[in-house]
Each structure stands twice: as C-alpha cells, then as structure tokens.
Short mmCIF file of the C-alpha atoms (twelve columns), coordinates in Angstrom:
data_MODEL
# 
_entry.id   MODEL 
# 
loop_
_atom_site.group_PDB 
_atom_site.id 
_atom_site.type_symbol 
_atom_site.label_atom_id 
_atom_site.label_alt_id 
_atom_site.label_comp_id 
_atom_site.label_asym_id 
_atom_site.label_seq_id 
_atom_site.Cartn_x 
_atom_site.Cartn_y 
_atom_site.Cartn_z 
_atom_site.pdbx_PDB_model_num 
ATOM 1   C CA . MET A 1   4.174   22.708  6.302   1 
ATOM 2   C CA . THR A 2   2.541   20.435  3.752   1 
ATOM 3   C CA . THR A 3   4.241   20.718  0.385   1 
ATOM 4   C CA . ASN A 4   2.900   19.755  -3.005  1 
ATOM 5   C CA . ILE A 5   5.564   17.587  -4.560  1 
ATOM 6   C CA . LYS A 6   4.708   18.843  -8.040  1 
ATOM 7   C CA . GLU A 7   6.349   22.121  -7.022  1 
ATOM 8   C CA . MET A 8   9.457   20.345  -5.689  1 
ATOM 9   C CA . VAL A 9   10.368  17.775  -8.306  1 
ATOM 10  C CA . PRO A 10  10.453  18.675  -12.000 1 
ATOM 11  C CA . GLY A 11  9.110   15.917  -14.202 1 
ATOM 12  C CA . THR A 12  6.658   14.479  -11.696 1 
ATOM 13  C CA . SER A 13  4.163   12.203  -13.436 1 
ATOM 14  C CA . GLY A 14  1.672   14.096  -15.545 1 
ATOM 15  C CA . GLY A 15  -2.050  13.660  -15.995 1 
ATOM 16  C CA . SER A 16  -4.925  15.091  -14.049 1 
ATOM 17  C CA . ASP A 17  -5.462  14.045  -10.454 1 
ATOM 18  C CA . GLU A 18  -8.542  12.127  -11.588 1 
ATOM 19  C CA . ASN A 19  -6.553  9.889   -13.932 1 
ATOM 20  C CA . VAL A 20  -3.704  8.770   -11.711 1 
ATOM 21  C CA . ILE A 21  -3.036  6.939   -8.454  1 
ATOM 22  C CA . ARG A 22  -2.424  9.730   -5.948  1 
ATOM 23  C CA . VAL A 23  0.331   9.240   -3.392  1 
ATOM 24  C CA . MET A 24  1.407   11.021  -0.217  1 
ATOM 25  C CA . LEU A 25  4.987   10.595  1.032   1 
ATOM 26  C CA . VAL A 26  5.503   10.831  4.803   1 
ATOM 27  C CA . ASP A 27  9.147   10.906  5.914   1 
ATOM 28  C CA . ASP A 28  11.136  13.280  8.085   1 
ATOM 29  C CA . SER A 29  13.931  13.418  5.478   1 
ATOM 30  C CA . ALA A 30  13.175  15.827  2.639   1 
ATOM 31  C CA . ILE A 31  16.014  14.259  0.638   1 
ATOM 32  C CA . ILE A 32  14.525  10.781  0.886   1 
ATOM 33  C CA . ARG A 33  11.084  12.100  -0.031  1 
ATOM 34  C CA . GLY A 34  12.596  13.779  -3.065  1 
ATOM 35  C CA . LEU A 35  14.426  10.621  -4.174  1 
ATOM 36  C CA . ILE A 36  11.309  8.483   -3.799  1 
ATOM 37  C CA . ALA A 37  9.266   11.097  -5.661  1 
ATOM 38  C CA . LYS A 38  11.691  10.946  -8.576  1 
ATOM 39  C CA . MET A 39  11.328  7.159   -8.669  1 
ATOM 40  C CA . ILE A 40  7.553   7.465   -8.733  1 
ATOM 41  C CA . ALA A 41  7.709   10.159  -11.426 1 
ATOM 42  C CA . THR A 42  8.922   7.553   -13.926 1 
ATOM 43  C CA . ASP A 43  5.474   5.913   -13.935 1 
ATOM 44  C CA . PRO A 44  2.750   7.973   -15.649 1 
ATOM 45  C CA . SER A 45  -0.054  6.237   -13.750 1 
ATOM 46  C CA . ILE A 46  1.185   7.523   -10.364 1 
ATOM 47  C CA . LEU A 47  1.343   11.096  -9.066  1 
ATOM 48  C CA . VAL A 48  2.838   12.297  -5.782  1 
ATOM 49  C CA . THR A 49  0.404   14.987  -4.676  1 
ATOM 50  C CA . ALA A 50  1.644   15.551  -1.121  1 
ATOM 51  C CA . SER A 51  4.959   15.301  0.734   1 
ATOM 52  C CA . VAL A 52  5.092   15.856  4.495   1 
ATOM 53  C CA . ALA A 53  7.644   15.444  7.278   1 
ATOM 54  C CA . ASP A 54  5.670   13.767  10.074  1 
ATOM 55  C CA . GLY A 55  2.502   11.947  10.979  1 
ATOM 56  C CA . ALA A 56  0.697   15.015  12.302  1 
ATOM 57  C CA . GLN A 57  1.076   16.817  8.978   1 
ATOM 58  C CA . ALA A 58  -0.070  13.676  7.172   1 
ATOM 59  C CA . VAL A 59  -3.251  13.435  9.260   1 
ATOM 60  C CA . LYS A 60  -3.994  17.104  8.590   1 
ATOM 61  C CA . ARG A 61  -3.452  16.622  4.845   1 
ATOM 62  C CA . MET A 62  -5.938  13.721  4.814   1 
ATOM 63  C CA . ALA A 63  -8.787  16.187  5.274   1 
ATOM 64  C CA . ALA A 64  -8.802  16.640  1.492   1 
ATOM 65  C CA . ARG A 65  -9.661  12.924  1.099   1 
ATOM 66  C CA . ASP A 66  -7.879  12.745  -2.245  1 
ATOM 67  C CA . ILE A 67  -5.047  10.311  -1.434  1 
ATOM 68  C CA . ASP A 68  -5.059  6.705   -2.651  1 
ATOM 69  C CA . VAL A 69  -1.755  5.421   -1.212  1 
ATOM 70  C CA . ILE A 70  0.477   6.643   1.624   1 
ATOM 71  C CA . VAL A 71  4.153   5.697   1.822   1 
ATOM 72  C CA . LEU A 72  4.721   6.028   5.558   1 
ATOM 73  C CA . ASP A 73  7.974   6.183   7.521   1 
ATOM 74  C CA . ILE A 74  7.950   4.854   11.080  1 
ATOM 75  C CA . GLU A 75  10.466  6.890   13.078  1 
ATOM 76  C CA . MET A 76  9.577   10.599  12.801  1 
ATOM 77  C CA . PRO A 77  9.397   13.573  15.162  1 
ATOM 78  C CA . VAL A 78  6.134   15.168  16.350  1 
ATOM 79  C CA . MET A 79  4.058   12.078  15.474  1 
ATOM 80  C CA . ASP A 80  5.595   8.737   14.479  1 
ATOM 81  C CA . GLY A 81  4.174   6.363   11.904  1 
ATOM 82  C CA . LEU A 82  2.620   3.887   14.344  1 
ATOM 83  C CA . THR A 83  0.739   6.691   16.097  1 
ATOM 84  C CA . ALA A 84  -0.385  8.257   12.839  1 
ATOM 85  C CA . LEU A 85  -1.458  5.041   11.124  1 
ATOM 86  C CA . PRO A 86  -4.873  4.510   12.787  1 
ATOM 87  C CA . LYS A 87  -5.614  8.235   12.491  1 
ATOM 88  C CA . LEU A 88  -4.912  8.132   8.751   1 
ATOM 89  C CA . ILE A 89  -7.188  5.126   8.258   1 
ATOM 90  C CA . GLU A 90  -9.895  6.792   10.354  1 
ATOM 91  C CA . ALA A 91  -9.644  9.884   8.127   1 
ATOM 92  C CA . ASP A 92  -10.166 7.752   5.007   1 
ATOM 93  C CA . PRO A 93  -10.877 4.016   5.404   1 
ATOM 94  C CA . ASN A 94  -10.246 3.466   1.684   1 
ATOM 95  C CA . VAL A 95  -6.639  4.682   1.753   1 
ATOM 96  C CA . LYS A 96  -3.867  2.085   1.482   1 
ATOM 97  C CA . ILE A 97  -0.715  2.527   3.560   1 
ATOM 98  C CA . VAL A 98  2.693   1.125   2.671   1 
ATOM 99  C CA . VAL A 99  5.113   1.234   5.591   1 
ATOM 100 C CA . ALA A 100 8.658   2.089   4.450   1 
ATOM 101 C CA . SER A 101 11.144  1.204   7.172   1 
ATOM 102 C CA . THR A 102 14.914  0.827   7.184   1 
ATOM 103 C CA . LEU A 103 16.522  -2.611  6.973   1 
ATOM 104 C CA . THR A 104 17.000  -3.371  10.651  1 
ATOM 105 C CA . GLU A 105 15.531  -6.157  12.752  1 
ATOM 106 C CA . ARG A 106 13.978  -3.663  15.170  1 
ATOM 107 C CA . ASN A 107 12.258  -1.694  12.411  1 
ATOM 108 C CA . ALA A 108 11.068  -4.908  10.762  1 
ATOM 109 C CA . ASP A 109 9.361   -5.880  14.028  1 
ATOM 110 C CA . ILE A 110 7.755   -2.440  14.251  1 
ATOM 111 C CA . SER A 111 6.613   -2.709  10.641  1 
ATOM 112 C CA . LEU A 112 4.866   -5.999  11.431  1 
ATOM 113 C CA . LYS A 113 3.052   -4.204  14.254  1 
ATOM 114 C CA . ALA A 114 2.028   -1.590  11.694  1 
ATOM 115 C CA . LEU A 115 0.563   -4.329  9.505   1 
ATOM 116 C CA . GLU A 116 -1.470  -5.541  12.461  1 
ATOM 117 C CA . ALA A 117 -2.662  -1.952  12.974  1 
ATOM 118 C CA . GLY A 118 -4.003  -1.702  9.430   1 
ATOM 119 C CA . ALA A 119 -1.120  -0.993  7.056   1 
ATOM 120 C CA . ALA A 120 -1.641  -2.745  3.728   1 
ATOM 121 C CA . ASP A 121 1.991   -3.659  3.119   1 
ATOM 122 C CA . TYR A 122 5.600   -3.131  4.111   1 
ATOM 123 C CA . ILE A 123 8.708   -2.323  2.094   1 
ATOM 124 C CA . PRO A 124 12.289  -2.223  3.421   1 
ATOM 125 C CA . LYS A 125 13.846  1.207   2.903   1 
ATOM 126 C CA . PRO A 126 17.604  1.380   2.237   1 
ATOM 127 C CA . THR A 127 19.502  2.967   5.113   1 
ATOM 128 C CA . SER A 128 21.166  5.798   3.169   1 
ATOM 129 C CA . THR A 129 20.279  8.250   0.420   1 
ATOM 130 C CA . THR A 130 23.059  6.787   -1.738  1 
ATOM 131 C CA . GLN A 131 21.553  3.305   -1.432  1 
ATOM 132 C CA . ILE A 132 18.066  4.603   -2.255  1 
ATOM 133 C CA . ALA A 133 19.314  6.436   -5.344  1 
ATOM 134 C CA . GLY A 134 20.741  3.205   -6.766  1 
ATOM 135 C CA . ALA A 135 18.189  0.740   -5.413  1 
ATOM 136 C CA . SER A 136 16.478  -0.648  -8.519  1 
ATOM 137 C CA . ASP A 137 14.840  -3.448  -6.501  1 
ATOM 138 C CA . PHE A 138 13.398  -0.932  -4.051  1 
ATOM 139 C CA . ARG A 139 12.033  1.182   -6.917  1 
ATOM 140 C CA . ARG A 140 10.481  -1.829  -8.682  1 
ATOM 141 C CA . ASP A 141 8.864   -3.205  -5.522  1 
ATOM 142 C CA . LEU A 142 7.588   0.211   -4.428  1 
ATOM 143 C CA . LEU A 143 5.968   0.982   -7.783  1 
ATOM 144 C CA . GLU A 144 4.385   -2.473  -7.885  1 
ATOM 145 C CA . LYS A 145 2.878   -2.089  -4.431  1 
ATOM 146 C CA . ILE A 146 1.624   1.433   -5.141  1 
ATOM 147 C CA . LYS A 147 -0.058  0.388   -8.393  1 
ATOM 148 C CA . ILE A 148 -1.741  -2.714  -6.951  1 
ATOM 149 C CA . LEU A 149 -2.852  -1.074  -3.722  1 
ATOM 150 C CA . GLY A 150 -3.743  2.189   -5.455  1 
ATOM 151 C CA . ALA A 151 -6.046  0.358   -7.838  1 
ATOM 152 C CA . ALA A 152 -7.729  -1.348  -4.866  1 
ATOM 153 C CA . ALA A 153 -8.137  1.991   -3.073  1 
ATOM 154 C CA . ARG A 154 -9.659  3.662   -6.121  1 
ATOM 155 C CA . ARG A 155 -12.102 0.782   -6.637  1 
ATOM 156 C CA . ALA A 156 -13.170 0.980   -2.993  1 
ATOM 157 C CA . ALA A 157 -13.690 4.742   -3.272  1 
ATOM 158 C CA . GLY A 158 -15.556 4.467   -6.584  1 
ATOM 159 C CA . ARG A 159 -12.856 6.298   -8.544  1 
ATOM 160 C CA . PRO A 160 -11.788 5.205   -12.049 1 
ATOM 161 C CA . LEU A 161 -8.509  3.400   -12.631 1 
ATOM 162 C CA . PRO A 162 -5.761  5.005   -14.702 1 
ATOM 163 C CA . ARG A 163 -5.704  3.402   -18.154 1 
ATOM 164 C CA . SER A 164 -1.993  2.686   -17.811 1 
ATOM 165 C CA . ALA A 165 -2.760  0.702   -14.641 1 
ATOM 166 C CA . LEU A 166 -5.154  -1.630  -16.445 1 
ATOM 167 C CA . ARG A 167 -3.991  -5.047  -17.587 1 
ATOM 168 C CA . PRO A 168 -3.732  -5.647  -21.348 1 
ATOM 169 C CA . GLY A 169 -7.212  -6.285  -22.734 1 
ATOM 170 C CA . GLN A 170 -8.941  -5.073  -19.549 1 
ATOM 171 C CA . ILE A 171 -11.713 -2.536  -20.195 1 
ATOM 172 C CA . GLN A 172 -12.324 0.363   -17.837 1 
ATOM 173 C CA . ALA A 173 -15.687 -0.093  -16.147 1 
ATOM 174 C CA . THR A 174 -18.093 2.827   -16.420 1 
ATOM 175 C CA . GLU A 175 -19.384 2.107   -12.934 1 
ATOM 176 C CA . PRO A 176 -17.226 1.186   -9.934  1 
ATOM 177 C CA . THR A 177 -17.161 -2.472  -9.012  1 
ATOM 178 C CA . ARG A 178 -19.136 -3.003  -5.845  1 
ATOM 179 C CA . VAL A 179 -18.282 -5.757  -3.406  1 
ATOM 180 C CA . PRO A 180 -21.425 -7.778  -2.599  1 
ATOM 181 C CA . SER A 181 -22.517 -7.688  1.012   1 
ATOM 182 C CA . GLY A 182 -23.569 -10.669 3.047   1 
ATOM 183 C CA . PRO A 183 -22.266 -14.233 3.096   1 
ATOM 184 C CA . VAL A 184 -20.569 -15.743 0.063   1 
ATOM 185 C CA . THR A 185 -22.247 -18.810 -1.427  1 
ATOM 186 C CA . LEU A 186 -19.731 -21.402 -2.565  1 
ATOM 187 C CA . ARG A 187 -20.306 -23.746 -5.459  1 
ATOM 188 C CA . LYS A 188 -20.900 -27.375 -4.597  1 
ATOM 189 C CA . ALA A 189 -17.965 -29.702 -5.049  1 
ATOM 190 C CA . THR A 190 -18.027 -31.410 -8.439  1 
ATOM 191 C CA . ASN A 191 -16.404 -34.589 -7.184  1 
ATOM 192 C CA . ALA A 192 -15.658 -36.498 -4.011  1 
ATOM 193 C CA . PHE A 193 -12.051 -35.332 -3.868  1 
ATOM 194 C CA . LYS A 194 -11.023 -34.423 -0.350  1 
ATOM 195 C CA . PRO A 195 -8.005  -32.113 -0.055  1 
ATOM 196 C CA . LYS A 196 -5.196  -33.241 2.208   1 
ATOM 197 C CA . ILE A 197 -3.689  -29.805 2.686   1 
ATOM 198 C CA . LEU A 198 -4.734  -26.140 2.386   1 
ATOM 199 C CA . ALA A 199 -2.043  -24.052 0.681   1 
ATOM 200 C CA . ILE A 200 -2.316  -20.255 0.672   1 
ATOM 201 C CA . GLY A 201 -0.038  -17.896 -1.240  1 
ATOM 202 C CA . SER A 202 -0.077  -14.098 -1.087  1 
ATOM 203 C CA . SER A 203 2.076   -11.128 -1.982  1 
ATOM 204 C CA . THR A 204 1.227   -7.415  -2.089  1 
ATOM 205 C CA . GLY A 205 -1.595  -6.711  0.355   1 
ATOM 206 C CA . GLY A 206 -1.301  -10.264 1.640   1 
ATOM 207 C CA . PRO A 207 -0.782  -9.604  5.362   1 
ATOM 208 C CA . GLN A 208 -4.105  -7.792  5.738   1 
ATOM 209 C CA . ALA A 209 -5.878  -10.377 3.558   1 
ATOM 210 C CA . LEU A 210 -4.492  -13.204 5.678   1 
ATOM 211 C CA . MET A 211 -5.657  -11.529 8.873   1 
ATOM 212 C CA . ALA A 212 -9.172  -11.225 7.452   1 
ATOM 213 C CA . LEU A 213 -9.081  -14.816 6.180   1 
ATOM 214 C CA . PHE A 214 -8.048  -16.405 9.448   1 
ATOM 215 C CA . LYS A 215 -10.408 -14.233 11.453  1 
ATOM 216 C CA . ASP A 216 -13.353 -15.829 9.646   1 
ATOM 217 C CA . LEU A 217 -11.851 -19.237 8.877   1 
ATOM 218 C CA . LYS A 218 -13.914 -22.067 10.312  1 
ATOM 219 C CA . PRO A 219 -12.146 -23.869 13.174  1 
ATOM 220 C CA . THR A 220 -13.478 -27.167 11.835  1 
ATOM 221 C CA . ILE A 221 -10.844 -27.360 9.081   1 
ATOM 222 C CA . ASN A 222 -9.068  -30.638 9.793   1 
ATOM 223 C CA . VAL A 223 -6.233  -30.504 7.260   1 
ATOM 224 C CA . PRO A 224 -2.791  -28.902 7.608   1 
ATOM 225 C CA . VAL A 225 -2.523  -25.280 6.478   1 
ATOM 226 C CA . VAL A 226 0.646   -23.894 4.884   1 
ATOM 227 C CA . ILE A 227 1.218   -20.251 3.936   1 
ATOM 228 C CA . THR A 228 3.746   -18.536 1.731   1 
ATOM 229 C CA . GLN A 229 3.793   -14.764 2.071   1 
ATOM 230 C CA . HIS A 230 6.168   -12.577 0.099   1 
ATOM 231 C CA . MET A 231 7.846   -10.413 2.741   1 
ATOM 232 C CA . PRO A 232 11.114  -8.478  2.803   1 
ATOM 233 C CA . PRO A 233 14.051  -9.667  4.922   1 
ATOM 234 C CA . SER A 234 14.213  -8.550  8.537   1 
ATOM 235 C CA . GLY A 235 17.810  -7.436  8.402   1 
# 
C-alpha cells in the first residue's frame, strides 16, 4: 500500500507541495525508507510525498503526476527497479530518477544499465541501516542530486522552483524557462585557434547528458576526446 511519508516521519520538511521538490522513495525496506526520509527532512526545499515498497506500487503512484524525483532501489520483490524504470518515465517523462544501489560490483553494473535505460543518476547505498544512519557523505550526495535534478524536473514541467533551491542572487522567473526547439546556432570563432583536445567534465545528471551529447556529436571531430565523470566507486 502506498504510504504518505508525512504520516510516518515527524518533522518531514514543511511547505506546501507547490513550493518544494517532491520526492518518492522506492525501497523494499521500510527502515531504509524511513532513514532516508529523515535525511531529506533536514532540507526545507525537499519533501518526501510518497514511500512505497516496490516498483509496481511506484508506477501506480505516478498516476498523480506530482513527483519530481524518485529515489529507486534496484532489487525489490513484485517489480524490481530495472523493470519499473521505463514505466515510471513513461508515466511522467519529466521525472528524474536516482538509482540507489548497495556498494557491490554487481549492483554497480546493474545501476549503469539503469542509467542507459533513462535514470538520471546513481548513488551508492550503504549496505546496512547502521551505515546509512551515520553516512554523512551519502546524505550530502543524495541531497545534492535531489536538489539539482529536482530543479531540472520542475523547470521541464513548468513548475516554480523552491526559493531555498535558488542560487544566491538568482530571481525566481514568473514564467517557466522554455528550451528552444530546433538546431542550435553556434557563434563564429573569434580567432584562428584550433583546439588540440576536447575535454568534457560532468557530475550530477552527467551520464544522461553524455549519452545525448555523443548521440549527436559529429563524427568528423578529429581531436582526442577526454571525459571526467563524477561516479561512485563500484565496490
């Protein structure tokens, strides 16, 4: 049964659902969902609005179309994360999915497959509830990914950003930013400098961005290409 986390965890982030990044937790362990919810509750710009135990429940919950970010476990009964992932994206193409998988080589490989299937990012999940409770790095990385990806999801859906998620000095737009359609026109080079190497760096949301970049990258590029992508260890 789908459970509203606001009824489970006292002190969950306040604010109306319109003013926060809305998150759904999908994990077969109620204890882990509760611990992650408490971590998220420390940030007033994020609100856990749904907590479910498997992919099938998550897909059903998506009918409300009010989720910005999903933190998705991989190994679950009824419907696992890999099976649920394309169904979740089909239900709402604007939603961003962060795969949370335990620190094993096998699960890291599966998480990379999830990225190829449309997940926006991946975070290694500690292997025990004790480790999660004391994992400050996990909490910091998770909140960072949720805030960055949640802001992108809300822009894509035309929803306003939480004020606490804005950068200092950034003004909330009254109208959602719209991505221009059609080809992008590049400025002409200002000098005759010819690059000898193409260096690309990416972090949160990078895997999906890189896939889109290389899908459309011209094969005529005749310089070496190097990439640095912030990714968690594989075990």
